[in-house]
N, C-alpha and C positions, 0 to 999 in steps of 0.2 A: 345580723348573721352571728351565730354563736361562735365562741372562741374555738370549740372543737372543729367546726366546719372550716373556720379560717385556717387552722393548723393543717387540716387535711388538704385544702387547696394549695397551701404553701408547699407541702411535701410533693404534691403532684407537679407543680410548676418547677420545683427544684429537680425532680427526676426527669422531667421533660427536657431539661437543658443539658443533660449529660448523655454521653455516648460511650458504650463499652468498647473495648478493643483499643489497640494503639492508634494514636494520632499520627498521620503520615507526615514524614519530613523527607524532602528530597535528599538522596544519598550524596555523601561527600566522597568523591573519588580523587585520589591524588594523581596529578598529571605533571609531566616535566615542564619546566618554565619555557622551553623553546625546543624546536625540532633540531635534531642533530645535523640533518642535511638542509641545504637551502639557506636562505638569508632571511633575516627579520624584515618585516614590512608592515604596511598599514593593513588593518583587517579587511579581508577580501569579501565582497558581496557578489558572489558569482551566480546571480539568478539566471542570467542569460549569457553564460560564459561562451557559448558556441558562436556568438556574434563576433568574437575576437578573430575568427578565421576569415571574416569578410567574404563569405561564400553564400550568395542568396539561395542556392539550391539546398545547402545544408539547413539554412533557416526555414525554408519551406518544408523540408522533410521532417524536421522536429515538430513544426507546427501541425502538420498532418498527423504525425504519430500521437501527439498529445490529444488530438481530437478523436482518433480512430483506434488507438491501441486497445486490444481487448483486455489485457492485464490491468491497465489503468482504469478501464471502465468497470472491471470486476472490483477493483479496490474502491472505486466510488460507490458501487452498490453495497459493499460492506460498510461504508460510512453511513449510508442511508439506513441500513439494518440496525447499526449500533445506535443511531439517533432515535429510531422508532422504539428500540428496546429501552432506551433511557426514558423516553416519555411514558412508556408503559410502567416502568418501575416507579417513576415519580407519581403517576396517577394512583397507584395502589397504596400510596402513603396516606391519602386523605379518606374522608368518610365516603361510604357508598350509599346512595339513595336510589331507590327503585319505585316506580309508579306502576300501578296495575289496576285492572278492572276485570270483573267477572260477572257473568250471568249464567244461571243454571235453572234446571227444572227437575223436580223430584216427584215421585208418586209412591205413596205408602201402600204396601201390600195388605189386602184385607184378610188373607189366609195365613199370614205368617205371625200374627199376634194372637194372644189368648183372647177369648171372648170379652173378658172384663176390660182388657186394654183396648180391644178393637172397638167396643161400644160402651164406654164408661157411663154414658147417660142412662142406659137401661137399668143398671143397678141402683142409680140414684137419679130419678127423673128431675129432681130439683137442682142437680149439680150443673155447672156450666159446661157447655159442649167443648170437647177436645179440639174442635175445629178452630177455637181461638188460639190454640198453641201450635202443635205440629200439624194438626188436621186429622180428620177422621180416617179410619182405615179405608184404603182404596181411593183416597183423595189425592190429587196432585197439586203442587204449588211451585211457584217460581221464587228465586232469590237473586238479588242484585247486590254487588259489592264493588267499591272503588276506594283507593287510598294509596298510602305510601308506607314503605318500610325502609329503615336505615340501619346501618351498622358502622362502627368505627372502632378500630383497635388503636388505643393510645400508644404512641411510640415512647414509652417511659424510659427505655434504656438505649435508645438510639439505633436499634437494629435496622429500621427503615432508612434512617439517615445514612447509615453506613452503606446500605444497598444503593442509595442514590449516588453516593460518592463513587462506588465501584462502577456503576453504569456510566457515570460522567467520565471517569478515567478511561473506560474501555472505548467510549466514543472518541476521546482524544487519541488513544492508541490507533484506532482505525484511520483517523485523519492523518496522523503522522505516517502510517504505513502507506497511505495513498501518496503522500509526498515522496516517500522513499521509492515507490514504484515510478514516479515521474523522474527522479534522479537516475535510477537505473535505465529507464527508457531513453533519456537524452544521451547518456553515455553510450548505450548500445547502438543507437542510430548513428551517432557521430563516429564511433569506431568502425562500424560496418561501412559507412560511407567513405571514410578515409581508406579502408582496405580496397573498396571498389575503385576509387580514384587512382590509387597506386597500381592496381592491376591493369587499369586502362593505360597508364603510362608505360608499364612494363610490356604490355602487348605491343604498343607502338614501337618501343625500343627493340623488341624481339623481331618485329617485321623488318626494321632497318638492319638488324644483325643478320637475319636470314638473307636479305637482299645482298648484303656485303659478302656473306658466305657463298652464295650462288655465283656471284661475280668472280670470286676467287676460284671456285670450282671450274667455271668456264675457262678461266685463264690457265689453270693446271691442265685441263684437257687439251687446250691448244698446244701447250708446251710438250705434253705427252705425245701428241701426234707428231711433233717435230723432233721427238727423241731427246728432248731436253728435261723431261721429268719421267718418273716411273709410275706405274699403275698403283703402287703402294701409296704415293702422295695423293693420287686421285681418290682412292678408297678412303683414306683418312679424312679428306675434306668432305666426301659424300656422307661419311658417318657424322661429321660435325654438323652438316646441314640437316640431316635427319633428326639428330638430337635437338637441334634448335626448333624444328617443326613440332616435335613431340612436346617440348617445353611450352611452346606457344599454345598448343591445344589444351594443355593443363591450365595455363593462365586464363584462357577463355572460359573454361568450365568453372574455375574458381570465381571469375567475375560474374558469371550467371548465377552461381550460388549466392553471392553477396546480394544480387538483385532480389533473389527469392527471399533471403533473410530480411531485407528491408521491407519487402511486401508484407511479411508476417508482422513486423514491428508496426507498420502503418495501418494494418487491418485491411490491406488491399490485395487483390489478386496479383500474382507475380507478373502476368502479361500486362496488366494495366500500369504497373509501376515501371516496367521496362520501356513502355512508350514514353513515360515522363522523363526517364533518365536519358533516353535517346535524344531528347531535345536539349541536353546540357550544352551550355555555351562553350566556346573553344577554351576559355580560361579554366574550365574544369579539368582539362587534360594537361594544364601547365603544372610545373613543380608546385608542391605545397607551399603555402605562405609561410613567412617566417614564424617560428614558434612564439606564441604570445607569452609575455612575462606573467608569472603567477606568484604574487606574494602569498606565502602560506599562512600568514597570521600566527596566532598563538595556539598551542594545544588546548588550552581551556575553552577556546571558542568553538571547538568541535562539539562540546557538550550541548551547545545551543544550536549549532548549525546542522548537524547530522540528523536527518529524520529517523534513521533506524535507532539511534541512541534515544531520541525523544520518545519514540514508540515504546522502547523497552522501559523507559522511566514511567510512562503512563501505565504500562502493564504491572509494574511494581506497585504503583499507587492503588490500582484495582485489587491486587492480591492482598495488600495491607488492609483495605476496607473490608474485604471478605472475612478477615479474622473477626472484626466487630460484628458482622452479620451472624456468624456462627456462635460467637460468645453470647449474643443477646438471647439465644434459645435457652440458656441456663437460668435466666431470670424470669420473674413472673410476667404474665401477659394479662392486661386488663382491657376488656372490650365492652362497648356499649351497643345495645340493640334496641330498637323500638319500632312500633308500627302504629299507624293512625288510619282507620278505615271508616267508611260509611257502608252499612249493611241494612238491607230492608227486603221485605217480600214484595214490595211494590215500588215501581219507579217514581210514583207520585210522592212517596214519603221518604225517598232516599236521601234528599238533602234537607234533613231535619236534625235537630239536636239529639233527638232520641235515637237516631240511627248511628250515632258516633260510637265506635269501638276503638279503644286504644290500649296499648301495653308497652312496657319498657322494662329493661333489665340490664344489669351490669354483671359482668362475668370476670372472675379472677381465676387464672390457672397457673400452676407451678409444677413443672415436671419433677416427679419424685423417683420413679423407676425409669430406667433408660438414660440416665444422665451420663453413663459411661460412653454411650454412643455419641452423645453430643460433645463430650470432651474430646473423643477421638476425632470428630469432625473439626474441632478447633485446632487440634494438633496438626491435622492434615492441612488446614489453611495456613498455619504458621510455617509448615515445611514448604508449601507452595510459594509463600512470600519469600522465604530464604532462597528458593530456586530462582525466583524472579530477580532478586538482588544480584545473585551470581551471574545471571544472564545479562543484566545491565552492566555489571563490571566487565564482563567478557566483551560486550559490544564496544565499550570504551577502549579496551586494549586493542581490539581488532581495528578500530578507527585510527588509533595512533600508528599501528603497524602499516595500515594502508597508505597513510600520508608519507611515512618514512620510506616505504618501498617505492612509491611513486616519485618522490624527490630524488632518490638514488638512481632509479632507472632513467629519469629525465636528464640528470647530469651526465650519466654514462652515454646515453644515446645522442645527446648533443655533441659530446666530444667525438663520438664515433662518426656522426654525420659531418663534423668539421673536417676530420681526417679524410673521409671518403670524398668530400667535396674537393679537398686539395688533390687527392689522387685522381679524381676525374679531370680536374684542370690540367694536371701533368700529362694524363693520357691524351687529352685533346691537343695539347702542345706537341706531343710526340707524333700524333696523327698528322697535324698540320706540317710539321717538319719533314715527315716522310713524304708527304705530297709535294712539298717544294723540292726536295732532293730528287724525287722521281721526275719532275718536270725538267730538272737540270741534268738528268741522265746520271745521277750519282748513286742511285739505288734501284733495286728491282721493284716491280709492281707488287710482288708478294709482300714486301715490307710495308707498303702503303695499306694493303688490305688487312694485314695482321694488326697494324697499329690502329686502324679504324675499328676493328672488332674489339681490341682491348679497350678502346675508349667507350664503345657501346656497353661492354660488360661493366665498366666502372660506373657508367651512368645508371645502369640497372641496380647496382649495389647502393648507389646514392639515393635513388628513389625509395628503396626499401628502408633505408636508414631515416630518411625524412618522414616517411609514413610512420615509422616506429616512434619518432620524436613527437609527431602530432598526436598519436595515440597515448603517449605518456602524459601529454597535457590533459587529454580527456580523463585519463585515470586519476590525475592529481585533482582535477576539479570534482570528479566523482568522490574521491576520498575526502575532500573538503566539504561534501554535502551540497554541491552546487546543482542547480537545475529545477528548483521549485521557487515560486514567487512568494516572498515574505509578505507583500502587501495583501495577498489573498488570505494568508494565515491570519493576519490581523482582523480581516473582515469576518472571519469565522467566529470570533468572540472567545472569551476565556471560558464561557460556560461549557463548551464542548471539549475542554482539555487542551486548549491552545495556549496555555500560559507558558511563560518563559522563565519561571522561577528556577 
């Protein structure tokens, strides 16, 4: 091999190892060392955080939703699309080889050629017949061909490699977006279910309050008939009972709406889900379980845990690779093409050395005019990468805010629930005392009924506060990125963008 050829091959190998455009580096975003609210703790792994509520129905609802929710299934479909696109981009990076075969029949016209060409033997009887070549005028003949053709554009400046990087990053973004859909789904199901539970408890309390109010109304009517109460007292109590009935109807409608919302989340018809919820055990109508403790971990862990942040990081990686794809158009392109065929007028002679036809070519192209449009495209890709970086930074800030807000609300609602729990206990003591005093003839029956109603109202406020605290826990786990299974991410492999760098 000559030195010139060695030098040419060395240049080709050197160029083949380089890629134009910036090399992607994960962005460094400063985060505070700790959250301002809450307490420090061990890093939380909230893959199945809803199990902390110890509610089998909630576990079942989230499992049904993960299998049937249409938004999650759409996200999974987008993952499949991204993977197919990645395979297509990767396949375009290699050589293309096509196989083909052809058979044809042609007939020469005897009237379309000059006489000398139509019958060359007449002018020179000793000359060989044209039938040995194309054939005589008016003669027909068959041709047979089979072979291969190939083409390959050498990726000297890494444009194809950058395209592969972009496709791989977009697959990763689709996967993380699917995980984010799962996080949103688990939180939405848990929130809606907690609202439904609270509404059922409030309906039960409203029924007790209405019964107490009707009992008081009957007592006032008896006293009014005896001249010991006025009609104004009766009308006031009737208004109170009617207002309670209207509130109870509103609560029932809200509970039905929560059932309908759960049905959409699970991908079920509302009536089908209503039948399932109708079979809830008695414990589902009991007060909400104690709020589970949530160690918030460190802010830096959000960058790895939150799927929306990971998806934004993968989109940034794809946008960075797109710069290299556009930049490669400014550099020369070198492609190789070739064809190898067997061609003959007879099938019996097709597979012979004399039937071989081959050609090959190398092509070098360099854009001269129109480079301004290519440079504009490069600038466009750079601006899009800047936008993707800002979007990533924005996602990080939103995540920090979500955690801080959730921690603040959780602390406030826990304090509120504690105070309302104390108030409900005091109201129950007052109702019990009024009942004892009435049995001993020391107070009127109206005092008993009013104390009982006050206790029921205090219970209703406590149920709402406990539901708010439970939803705060859901919001915190959602803010921490809980609800997707990390073991499944590991099985996806790093090739699809599931890296944790």
